[in-house]
C-alpha positions, 0 to 999 in steps of 0.5 A, a space after each residue: 499500500 502507498 501514501 501519496 505525498 505531494 502537498 508542497 508544504 510537506 515536500 518543502 519541509 523534507 527537501 527544500 531545494 530540489 529544483 535545479 539540483 538534479 537533472 535526469 536526461 532519460 528517466 526509467 522506472 527502477 532508476 535510483 538517484 540521490 538528494 540531499 535534504 535540508 540537513 545535508 543527509 543523502 536520501 536515495 529514491 527509486 523511480 516507481 512510475 512515469 506518467 504524462 499529464 496534460 502534456 507535462 512528464 512527471 515521475 513517482 518516487 519513493 525512498 529506497 530504504 522504505 521500499 526495500 523493508 517490505 514490511 507490508 506497511 504503506 510507504 510514502 510516494 513523492 511526485 516530481 514534475 520533469 521540466 523541459 531541461 530534465 530538472 526535477 521540480 516539486 508540484 506547487 498546487 493541490 490541483 496539480 497533485 491530484 491530477 498526477 496522483 490519479 494518473 499514477 494510481 491509474 497506471 498502477 491499476 493497469 
């Protein structure tokens, strides 16, 4: 089971400066990348899904540590918008988040 996390205030608390710091040229499901949080602690993320919503590309990611634990508990899933230059940016509105999370959920049902 998953818990979708996308409220930009929650994300900003965890990872305050993602935009412009990580660039993905070609994103693939299963890819693992590292981001530093506001305390300079590295966190590894795995790409769980890629979706296109209204012409924009988004990725769904989860913390590798949570995914590997296989406890049967919910894991947090974060969504990023993939900008034209390949940079990742957080979702800034609840409406955009709802659209992306619905697209991700729909892709998981297929």
